[in-house]
DODREN-274379 format. One line per field, with one value per residue: x, y, z of N, C-alpha, C in turn; residue in one letter. Coordinates in steps of 0.1 Angstrom, whole numbers, plus 5000, padded with zeros to 4 digits. Example, Ala and Ser with C-alpha at 12.3 -4.5 7.8 and 13.67 -1.06 7.14 Angstrom:
<atoms>
nxx	c(5132/5128)
nyy	c(4943/4978)
nzz	c(5078/5071)
caxx	c(5123/5137)
cayy	c(4955/4989)
cazz	c(5078/5071)
cxx	c(5132/5129)
cyy	c(4967/5000)
czz	c(5078/5079)
kolnu	c(A/S)
</atoms>
This chain:
<atoms>
nxx	c(5386/5357/5330/5301/5274/5244/5242/5230/5219/5216/5197/5177/5166/5140/5141/5152/5175/5173/5149/5130/5132/5127/5149/5154/5147/5166/5188/5186/5185/5214/5226/5219/5223/5247/5253/5252/5258/5246/5248/5215/5218/5242/5244/5257/5283/5292/5314/5323/5324/5304/5279/5276/5271/5249/5220/5193/5180/5173/5149/5144/5164/5174/5178/5198/5199/5225/5235/5221/5229/5250/5244/5237/5228/5205/5173/5153/5139/5131/5107/5106/5093/5069/5051/5057/5081/5090/5114/5135/5142/5117/5108/5131/5135/5112/5116/5140/5127/5130/5118/5098/5085/5066/5060/5038/5014/5015/5006/4981/4959/4966/4962/4938/4922/4930/4918/4890/4889/4895/4872/4852/4857/4851/4823/4811/4824/4847/4873/4872/4852/4866/4886/4870/4860/4884/4889/4869/4846/4827/4797/4769/4753/4727/4728/4757/4757/4751/4756/4761/4765/4755/4779/4770/4753/4753/4761/4786/4817/4845/4874/4895/4905/4928/4948/4947/4919/4904/4908/4900/4872/4867/4867/4848/4828/4810/4794/4772/4768/4765/4785/4802/4822/4848/4870/4889/4907/4900/4879/4839/4832/4850/4847/4820/4821/4838/4819/4812/4799/4799/4810/4803/4827/4815/4787/4794/4810/4786/4768/4776/4780/4805/4834/4864/4898/4919/4934/4963/4991/4991/5003/4981/4963/4969/4958/4932/4911/4893/4879/4855/4851/4847/4828/4805/4800/4776/4766/4781/4794/4819/4854/4880/4914/4938/4958/4979/4987/4989/4971/4947/4936/4950/4946/4921/4905/4909/4894/4871/4863/4868/4845/4826/4813/4822/4834/4867/4899/4929/4958/4981/5002/5008/5034/5061/5081/5052/5050/5053/5037/5017/4984/4964/4968/4957/4930/4893/4872/4889/4907/4938/4968/4998/5011/5012/4997/5002/5025/5034/5054/5047/5036/5062/5078/5065/5073/5098/5095/5078/5097/5119/5104/5098/5120/5131/5115/5123/5150/5146/5136/5113/5082/5079/5056/5047/5048/5037/5035/5049/5031/5032/5018/5010/5028/5048/5032/5031/5033/5039/5054/5085/5085/5101/5106/5100)
nyy	c(5157/5146/5132/5133/5131/5110/5078/5070/5045/5045/5029/5030/5018/5007/5036/5068/5091/5119/5116/5113/5132/5166/5193/5209/5197/5173/5184/5188/5166/5154/5175/5166/5139/5111/5102/5070/5055/5026/4995/4977/4948/4945/4953/4938/4937/4961/4978/4972/4997/5009/4995/4991/5019/5028/5041/5044/5031/5037/5027/4992/4967/4934/4916/4897/4877/4875/4899/4920/4914/4928/4953/4971/4996/5001/5015/5019/5006/5024/5020/5028/5020/5010/4987/4964/4939/4906/4899/4896/4890/4894/4887/4890/4915/4927/4918/4931/4956/4971/4993/4989/5004/5020/5040/5042/5050/5077/5072/5064/5084/5094/5069/5062/5081/5077/5052/5059/5073/5052/5038/5055/5058/5031/5030/5048/5046/5062/5062/5045/5057/5083/5071/5061/5087/5096/5084/5088/5074/5077/5080/5098/5116/5099/5073/5066/5059/5033/5014/5025/5040/5051/5059/5072/5067/5040/5004/4996/4976/4971/4958/4951/4976/4991/5022/5029/5016/5033/5058/5057/5053/5078/5094/5082/5093/5115/5104/5093/5065/5028/5016/4986/4965/4941/4929/4909/4914/4934/4947/4947/4969/4990/4993/5003/5026/5040/5046/5028/4996/4963/4935/4901/4886/4870/4883/4910/4909/4897/4917/4944/4971/4978/4971/4973/4966/4964/4952/4942/4914/4886/4858/4845/4849/4848/4849/4845/4857/4844/4824/4814/4835/4858/4848/4850/4877/4906/4906/4927/4944/4962/4957/4968/4969/4975/4972/4947/4927/4897/4891/4882/4855/4859/4850/4840/4864/4876/4859/4862/4889/4887/4869/4885/4888/4908/4939/4954/4970/4977/4985/4971/4944/4906/4903/4928/4948/4944/4917/4921/4906/4902/4889/4904/4929/4933/4931/4938/4960/4961/4982/4994/5004/5014/5006/5033/5045/5057/5068/5099/5129/5145/5129/5113/5130/5135/5113/5117/5141/5127/5105/5122/5136/5115/5103/5125/5125/5098/5104/5117/5099/5092/5073/5066/5082/5095/5075/5044/5017/4985/4957/4930/4908/4906/4912/4894/4879/4891/4893/4910/4917/4935/4967/4976/4995/5030)
nzz	c(5162/5181/5166/5178/5174/5169/5154/5120/5101/5065/5043/5021/4997/4973/4974/4978/4999/4989/4974/4995/5015/5019/5002/5025/5048/5044/5050/5075/5088/5081/5096/5123/5125/5120/5092/5076/5044/5029/5014/5011/5011/5025/5051/5075/5067/5073/5096/5135/5143/5136/5133/5163/5172/5158/5159/5147/5118/5084/5062/5053/5054/5049/5079/5101/5132/5144/5133/5144/5171/5171/5173/5197/5204/5189/5182/5164/5133/5103/5081/5047/5027/5023/5027/5055/5057/5056/5065/5089/5124/5139/5166/5181/5179/5190/5214/5224/5226/5202/5179/5151/5122/5098/5072/5052/5055/5041/5015/5014/5007/4982/4969/4971/4961/4934/4932/4933/4909/4892/4898/4890/4863/4853/4858/4840/4819/4805/4797/4775/4761/4754/4737/4717/4708/4700/4675/4659/4662/4680/4709/4708/4735/4749/4739/4744/4768/4775/4791/4816/4847/4883/4907/4929/4956/4955/4959/4981/4983/5005/5009/5034/5058/5067/5066/5039/5036/5051/5042/5016/5024/5034/5010/4995/5009/5000/4981/4991/4994/5006/5023/5029/5050/5048/5072/5088/5110/5126/5152/5147/5160/5157/5132/5129/5141/5122/5105/5087/5076/5092/5076/5065/5041/5018/5018/5013/4988/4974/4975/4966/4944/4937/4942/4964/4967/4994/5009/5026/5018/5032/5052/5053/5031/5004/4974/4978/4971/4945/4916/4929/4946/4925/4911/4929/4929/4918/4886/4862/4881/4895/4901/4918/4923/4946/4963/4965/4941/4948/4963/4950/4927/4899/4874/4873/4880/4855/4840/4846/4840/4811/4803/4808/4830/4854/4855/4859/4873/4878/4899/4902/4899/4890/4883/4881/4864/4838/4815/4780/4765/4781/4786/4800/4792/4767/4774/4773/4790/4813/4832/4833/4853/4860/4885/4899/4917/4941/4941/4942/4942/4965/4983/4990/5000/5023/5036/5049/5066/5086/5095/5107/5124/5142/5148/5162/5185/5196/5203/5225/5243/5239/5225/5191/5172/5148/5125/5117/5140/5139/5148/5173/5167/5143/5125/5116/5097/5074/5039/5016/4986/4983/4968/4935/4920/4925)
caxx	c(5374/5350/5317/5288/5260/5237/5244/5217/5222/5207/5197/5162/5163/5145/5142/5167/5171/5169/5136/5121/5133/5128/5162/5156/5146/5178/5198/5183/5188/5225/5231/5215/5228/5259/5244/5261/5251/5250/5239/5207/5223/5255/5244/5264/5298/5295/5326/5315/5324/5291/5270/5276/5266/5238/5208/5183/5180/5163/5148/5141/5175/5175/5188/5200/5201/5237/5241/5215/5237/5263/5237/5235/5222/5194/5161/5142/5140/5119/5104/5102/5091/5053/5048/5063/5089/5092/5131/5144/5138/5111/5108/5144/5137/5104/5122/5147/5121/5133/5107/5097/5077/5064/5054/5030/5003/5016/5002/4965/4950/4968/4957/4923/4920/4930/4909/4877/4889/4891/4858/4841/4861/4844/4808/4807/4832/4854/4885/4867/4844/4878/4893/4863/4860/4896/4891/4855/4833/4822/4786/4764/4741/4721/4736/4768/4755/4740/4761/4767/4759/4760/4784/4762/4739/4754/4764/4803/4824/4861/4883/4908/4904/4938/4952/4942/4906/4898/4910/4890/4860/4866/4867/4834/4817/4801/4786/4762/4771/4763/4799/4802/4837/4852/4882/4889/4918/4895/4864/4831/4827/4857/4840/4810/4826/4840/4810/4810/4792/4811/4804/4813/4833/4802/4780/4802/4810/4773/4758/4783/4782/4818/4845/4879/4906/4929/4942/4980/4992/4995/5006/4967/4952/4974/4951/4920/4902/4895/4870/4842/4848/4844/4813/4795/4797/4768/4769/4784/4798/4834/4863/4891/4924/4948/4969/4991/4982/4989/4957/4938/4939/4949/4942/4906/4901/4909/4887/4857/4863/4867/4833/4818/4807/4824/4847/4879/4908/4943/4971/4991/5000/5016/5048/5061/5070/5044/5054/5045/5028/5008/4971/4955/4970/4945/4916/4882/4867/4898/4916/4952/4976/5014/5015/5016/4988/5008/5041/5035/5066/5043/5037/5075/5084/5057/5078/5112/5091/5076/5108/5126/5095/5096/5134/5136/5109/5127/5159/5140/5132/5098/5081/5074/5038/5040/5048/5026/5043/5046/5025/5040/5011/5009/5041/5054/5023/5030/5041/5040/5069/5089/5087/5115/5105/5093)
cayy	c(5159/5134/5133/5128/5129/5097/5071/5064/5038/5047/5018/5031/5011/5016/5051/5077/5103/5128/5115/5112/5143/5177/5198/5216/5183/5165/5191/5192/5151/5155/5181/5160/5125/5110/5091/5059/5049/5014/4987/4968/4937/4942/4956/4929/4941/4973/4977/4973/5010/5015/4989/4994/5029/5028/5044/5042/5022/5043/5014/4980/4959/4921/4915/4885/4879/4879/4913/4924/4912/4939/4967/4973/5008/5000/5018/5017/5007/5030/5013/5038/5015/5010/4977/4957/4929/4893/4897/4901/4881/4904/4884/4894/4933/4931/4910/4944/4968/4980/4998/4988/5016/5022/5053/5037/5059/5086/5066/5059/5094/5094/5056/5065/5091/5068/5042/5066/5077/5041/5034/5064/5052/5016/5034/5056/5043/5077/5059/5038/5069/5091/5064/5061/5100/5101/5074/5091/5064/5083/5078/5107/5114/5086/5062/5064/5055/5021/5005/5036/5038/5061/5055/5078/5058/5026/4994/4995/4970/4974/4944/4957/4986/5002/5033/5029/5014/5046/5070/5056/5054/5094/5098/5080/5098/5125/5098/5086/5048/5022/5010/4973/4962/4930/4927/4899/4918/4946/4945/4954/4981/4998/4995/5012/5040/5048/5050/5018/4983/4952/4926/4890/4883/4865/4895/4920/4903/4896/4929/4955/4976/4982/4964/4976/4959/4973/4944/4937/4903/4881/4844/4837/4854/4850/4843/4840/4860/4835/4820/4815/4852/4866/4844/4858/4893/4911/4907/4938/4950/4966/4952/4977/4962/4988/4968/4937/4912/4884/4887/4878/4847/4869/4844/4840/4878/4882/4851/4869/4901/4883/4865/4897/4892/4920/4948/4957/4981/4972/4994/4960/4929/4894/4903/4943/4954/4935/4912/4927/4897/4896/4888/4915/4944/4934/4926/4946/4957/4962/4994/4995/5015/5010/5006/5046/5053/5063/5075/5112/5136/5150/5118/5106/5140/5135/5103/5125/5145/5117/5098/5133/5139/5104/5101/5134/5120/5089/5108/5124/5089/5090/5065/5071/5084/5098/5064/5034/5009/4971/4950/4918/4895/4904/4917/4882/4874/4900/4886/4917/4917/4949/4974/4976/5009/5039)
cazz	c(5172/5179/5162/5189/5166/5167/5138/5113/5087/5054/5031/5018/4986/4962/4977/4981/5008/4981/4972/5006/5020/5010/5006/5040/5060/5042/5056/5089/5088/5084/5105/5134/5127/5114/5080/5070/5036/5029/5004/5022/5013/5034/5065/5082/5063/5081/5109/5146/5150/5131/5141/5177/5175/5150/5167/5137/5101/5073/5053/5059/5047/5057/5093/5109/5145/5142/5132/5154/5183/5170/5174/5211/5204/5177/5187/5154/5119/5097/5068/5039/5013/5026/5032/5061/5051/5065/5064/5100/5133/5148/5179/5187/5178/5202/5230/5230/5225/5192/5170/5133/5117/5081/5063/5041/5054/5032/5005/5017/5003/4968/4963/4974/4949/4921/4933/4929/4896/4885/4898/4880/4850/4849/4859/4832/4805/4804/4788/4760/4754/4750/4727/4708/4703/4692/4666/4652/4663/4694/4706/4715/4745/4756/4730/4750/4784/4776/4804/4825/4861/4892/4920/4939/4960/4952/4972/4979/4994/5006/5017/5042/5064/5073/5063/5027/5037/5061/5031/5006/5029/5032/4995/4990/5019/4993/4971/4997/4990/5016/5025/5037/5048/5055/5075/5097/5118/5133/5154/5143/5166/5151/5118/5129/5147/5113/5097/5077/5081/5092/5070/5059/5028/5008/5018/5009/4975/4969/4978/4960/4928/4934/4954/4964/4975/4998/5022/5024/5014/5045/5050/5051/5024/4990/4963/4986/4959/4932/4907/4935/4948/4915/4909/4938/4927/4910/4873/4859/4895/4892/4908/4917/4928/4948/4974/4960/4930/4954/4973/4942/4917/4887/4861/4876/4879/4840/4833/4853/4832/4797/4801/4807/4846/4858/4850/4868/4875/4887/4898/4909/4889/4896/4880/4878/4851/4831/4804/4770/4759/4791/4782/4806/4782/4755/4778/4772/4803/4822/4831/4840/4858/4863/4901/4902/4922/4952/4936/4941/4948/4976/4992/4992/5007/5035/5045/5057/5076/5094/5099/5111/5136/5153/5150/5171/5196/5202/5209/5237/5250/5238/5216/5176/5172/5136/5118/5121/5144/5133/5159/5172/5165/5129/5114/5108/5089/5062/5027/5008/4980/4983/4954/4928/4913/4930)
cxx	c(5364/5334/5306/5274/5255/5238/5230/5222/5214/5206/5180/5157/5148/5146/5152/5162/5166/5153/5126/5121/5135/5144/5164/5156/5159/5188/5198/5190/5205/5230/5231/5220/5238/5254/5256/5254/5256/5240/5230/5212/5238/5257/5255/5278/5300/5305/5313/5316/5311/5280/5267/5269/5254/5228/5192/5189/5168/5162/5145/5149/5172/5184/5189/5201/5217/5240/5234/5220/5248/5256/5230/5224/5211/5183/5151/5145/5129/5118/5100/5097/5074/5051/5061/5069/5092/5107/5140/5137/5131/5109/5121/5142/5123/5108/5132/5142/5126/5120/5109/5087/5077/5059/5046/5019/5004/5009/4987/4957/4954/4964/4944/4916/4921/4921/4895/4878/4885/4877/4844/4842/4851/4831/4806/4817/4838/4866/4881/4859/4857/4883/4885/4860/4872/4895/4877/4846/4826/4802/4779/4750/4737/4727/4749/4768/4747/4743/4765/4759/4764/4768/4778/4750/4741/4760/4781/4808/4838/4864/4896/4905/4914/4936/4945/4926/4898/4899/4902/4876/4856/4863/4856/4823/4808/4791/4774/4760/4769/4776/4798/4817/4838/4867/4883/4899/4912/4881/4852/4826/4837/4853/4828/4810/4833/4831/4806/4803/4802/4802/4813/4818/4820/4792/4784/4803/4794/4765/4764/4783/4797/4825/4857/4884/4916/4939/4958/4981/4997/4998/4992/4959/4958/4963/4936/4908/4902/4882/4854/4839/4841/4830/4799/4790/4785/4775/4769/4790/4813/4842/4877/4902/4936/4960/4979/4983/4983/4977/4946/4945/4938/4943/4925/4900/4901/4896/4872/4855/4861/4852/4821/4809/4808/4833/4856/4889/4917/4952/4985/4989/5007/5032/5051/5076/5064/5052/5047/5036/5013/4990/4960/4959/4961/4931/4906/4878/4877/4906/4928/4960/4987/5018/5021/5007/4991/5019/5039/5047/5058/5040/5053/5081/5078/5066/5090/5107/5086/5087/5116/5117/5098/5110/5136/5126/5117/5143/5160/5137/5118/5094/5078/5060/5036/5040/5039/5038/5039/5040/5030/5033/5008/5018/5046/5045/5026/5038/5041/5052/5072/5090/5100/5116/5097/5078)
cyy	c(5149/5138/5127/5127/5112/5091/5066/5058/5041/5036/5018/5025/5006/5030/5057/5087/5114/5128/5116/5125/5154/5184/5202/5204/5175/5171/5191/5173/5150/5161/5174/5145/5124/5099/5084/5053/5037/5005/4978/4956/4935/4950/4951/4934/4954/4972/4976/4986/5016/5010/4991/5007/5032/5029/5040/5034/5030/5033/5001/4968/4945/4921/4900/4886/4882/4895/4924/4922/4920/4952/4970/4986/5009/5005/5018/5017/5012/5027/5025/5033/5015/4998/4968/4947/4921/4890/4899/4893/4892/4900/4887/4910/4934/4928/4924/4957/4978/4980/4996/4996/5016/5036/5053/5046/5069/5085/5064/5072/5094/5081/5058/5069/5085/5059/5047/5068/5065/5035/5042/5060/5043/5022/5041/5057/5055/5072/5055/5048/5079/5084/5064/5075/5102/5093/5076/5082/5066/5083/5089/5106/5099/5074/5057/5061/5043/5012/5014/5036/5046/5055/5061/5070/5041/5016/4992/4987/4975/4960/4950/4972/4992/5016/5037/5027/5029/5058/5070/5058/5071/5098/5094/5087/5108/5117/5091/5071/5042/5013/4998/4973/4950/4930/4922/4904/4929/4941/4951/4969/4993/5002/5005/5026/5048/5051/5039/5006/4974/4945/4912/4891/4883/4878/4906/4919/4906/4908/4944/4955/4977/4976/4968/4968/4963/4967/4943/4921/4897/4865/4835/4838/4855/4841/4839/4847/4856/4831/4821/4829/4858/4861/4848/4871/4897/4910/4921/4949/4951/4962/4960/4971/4972/4982/4959/4929/4901/4881/4881/4867/4854/4864/4844/4852/4881/4873/4857/4880/4897/4876/4873/4900/4902/4926/4951/4966/4974/4983/4983/4950/4918/4896/4922/4947/4941/4929/4920/4920/4893/4897/4901/4926/4944/4932/4937/4947/4961/4973/4993/5005/5007/5010/5025/5053/5062/5071/5089/5119/5141/5140/5113/5117/5143/5124/5109/5130/5135/5110/5109/5134/5125/5103/5115/5130/5107/5094/5116/5114/5083/5081/5070/5071/5088/5085/5053/5023/4995/4966/4934/4906/4894/4907/4904/4875/4879/4893/4896/4915/4930/4954/4975/4987/5019/5043)
czz	c(5171/5175/5171/5184/5166/5153/5133/5099/5074/5044/5029/5004/4984/4961/4979/4992/5001/4976/4982/5016/5013/5012/5022/5049/5056/5049/5071/5095/5089/5091/5120/5136/5116/5104/5075/5059/5035/5019/5014/5023/5022/5044/5076/5077/5070/5093/5123/5150/5144/5136/5155/5180/5167/5157/5158/5122/5096/5064/5058/5052/5056/5068/5099/5123/5148/5143/5140/5168/5184/5172/5185/5211/5198/5187/5177/5142/5114/5085/5058/5026/5015/5032/5043/5057/5058/5062/5076/5111/5141/5162/5187/5191/5190/5215/5234/5226/5216/5182/5155/5131/5104/5081/5055/5041/5045/5019/5003/5006/4984/4959/4962/4962/4937/4920/4926/4915/4889/4887/4890/4866/4844/4852/4848/4818/4799/4797/4776/4753/4746/4737/4714/4698/4692/4677/4656/4654/4676/4693/4714/4727/4751/4750/4736/4767/4787/4786/4815/4838/4871/4904/4933/4942/4958/4965/4970/4990/4995/5014/5022/5048/5073/5069/5051/5026/5041/5049/5021/5012/5029/5020/4990/4998/5009/4983/4977/4995/5003/5014/5035/5037/5053/5058/5090/5110/5126/5139/5149/5151/5161/5136/5118/5133/5135/5101/5085/5084/5082/5082/5067/5045/5017/5009/5010/4994/4968/4969/4972/4947/4925/4945/4953/4971/4979/5007/5016/5024/5028/5042/5051/5040/5007/4981/4967/4977/4946/4924/4917/4939/4937/4912/4918/4934/4918/4894/4867/4869/4888/4906/4911/4928/4931/4957/4967/4953/4939/4963/4965/4932/4904/4874/4863/4874/4862/4832/4835/4842/4816/4795/4803/4823/4852/4851/4861/4862/4885/4886/4900/4899/4895/4893/4873/4874/4845/4819/4792/4763/4768/4786/4788/4796/4771/4760/4781/4785/4814/4823/4840/4844/4865/4875/4905/4910/4934/4952/4931/4948/4964/4987/4999/5000/5022/5045/5054/5066/5087/5102/5109/5126/5147/5155/5164/5187/5205/5208/5223/5247/5251/5227/5204/5179/5156/5124/5122/5127/5141/5150/5158/5167/5151/5118/5106/5099/5073/5051/5013/5000/4982/4967/4947/4920/4920/4922)
kolnu	c(M/T/D/T/R/P/V/A/I/S/A/P/E/P/R/T/L/E/L/I/F/T/P/E/A/L/K/R/L/K/E/T/Y/R/I/V/E/A/D/P/E/D/I/A/G/L/G/D/D/V/L/S/Q/A/R/Y/I/I/G/Q/P/P/L/T/A/E/T/L/D/R/M/A/N/L/R/C/I/L/N/V/E/S/N/L/I/N/N/M/P/Y/D/I/L/F/A/R/G/I/H/V/V/T/T/G/Q/V/F/A/E/P/V/A/E/L/G/L/A/M/A/L/N/L/A/R/G/I/V/D/A/D/I/D/F/R/E/G/R/E/R/W/G/G/D/G/N/A/E/A/R/L/L/S/G/S/D/V/G/I/V/G/F/G/D/L/G/K/A/L/A/R/V/L/S/G/F/R/A/R/V/R/V/F/D/P/W/L/P/P/S/M/L/K/E/A/G/V/E/P/S/S/L/D/T/M/L/G/E/S/D/F/V/F/V/V/A/A/V/T/S/E/N/R/G/F/L/G/S/E/A/F/G/R/M/R/K/G/A/A/F/I/L/L/S/R/A/D/V/V/D/F/D/A/L/M/A/A/V/E/R/G/H/I/V/A/A/S/D/V/F/P/D/E/P/L/A/A/E/H/P/V/R/R/L/K/G/F/I/R/S/A/H/R/A/G/A/L/D/S/A/F/R/K/M/G/D/M/V/L/E/D/M/A/L/M/D/R/G/L/P/P/M/R/C/K/R/A/E/R/E/T/V/S/R/M/R/S/R/P/V/S/V/N)
</atoms>
């Protein structure tokens, strides 16, 4: 009996189908589609009988123009990593009307919440106070608040205003902060409509008590936050890095913290996992998190629901609506390195 189900190639590394789909959703996926498991590096090695019938790819494996020529029925590549990757000829995909979408928005809320926690930790010294208490050198009452300050009513800057920036603005809304945003890819009116102030980078850095960096890495902004940027920041201001380490000069960030000009927190690092001897591990005034801000089971499972909903729409000849679609003008500028650990 001929299997008439649409073919979906599964190459979601480092994710797995079991990670991003609930058992019920995975059952529905396998009932609706013929799933062909593949190594991301060996899509071209699949036979023409698979490639010619493939309607979807779950994951964003590297693809060449030659491989795409063999995929006459491909409708969509569903990136379940989070960041769009510069590993395929986007011009050909767009010319053929093949969608490239990402489920990265599932991480916006959990990352924003951890960013808020980092800001509060830096403002109130919660981690250091806990360590001091455990070791019997705690300072009681006001003595323990010599460098403490409030997030409420403060000046906040956000670099980047995509899904994560918007989620961050929402979690900060109860703190009555003045929020300035630098995002050269958005018109000022959209920022104003979101309830934040459009700002130049210099103004945002110089007028903020807390700076959150949530911008994706592009061909234009690698290392753009360096020693000059940190020097513009208010003394004692907090710098919270949540997107990718490549947008900052990490050595310059550590130097600014080491000399006591700013305090900082980061969920991402230049190399992951980080070398045991890396100096940031011992840096006072720096809160470290092992790229875990978005890695919640609840977030991963939302990915599968989004994928299924958009595949169902496309099966009916409609465009994907649940996942975020790549834009032809910007996708080829993306330079984030893919994650290697969930």
